[in-house]
C-alpha positions, 0 to 999 in steps of 0.5 A: 416283049422277051427276047433271047438271042444266041450267038457263037456257034460255028464249025469245029474238029472233034476236041476243040471249043466254042463258047455260046452267048444268049443275050436276054431282053425284055425281062428282069434277067436276074430273076430268072433260071436259064437252060441251054438245050440242043436239037440234032437233025431227027431227034427231040430237044434235049436238055444240055445245062441250067443254071439258077437265077443267081448263078451258084447252081448248075444242072448238066446232062450227063453226056456234057457234064465235064465237058461243058460249063454254064455261066451268067452274067446278071450285069450283061443279061447273058448266059454262057455255055463254054463247050470244050472237047467237043464231039461229032455227036454235040452237032446240034442246034443249040437253044437258051431258054427262060425257065418258069419261075418255081420248082420245076425241073431244069431239066424239063423242057416243059418247064421253059417258056421262052426260047431264042432261034437257036444257034447251029454247032457242027463238030466234025472227026 
């Protein structure tokens, strides 16, 4: 079965960096686009970044563009989220997700059908 496992979360001060990883198994990883979402307490889960199956095309939420970088290593079945210049408002549980194949938007939560359990990111001011 498909399994997505996030790691790399933690607590940092504002301006710091973290690198999240998501290891995938039970699927042909290189066939699928992938995405990162986050959910803060009391808020809905929101899109953060997405990457196409081969990696040349990436998508970002306006709130993270220029600070976060999504990448993937198909040989390692892993997708990454490099987060720089972190802000307190980036505090959330971060989830990776596998996108449904086809022309659905990377920005929509409904375009993804498998999710990891998440990793906590806490940014203090």
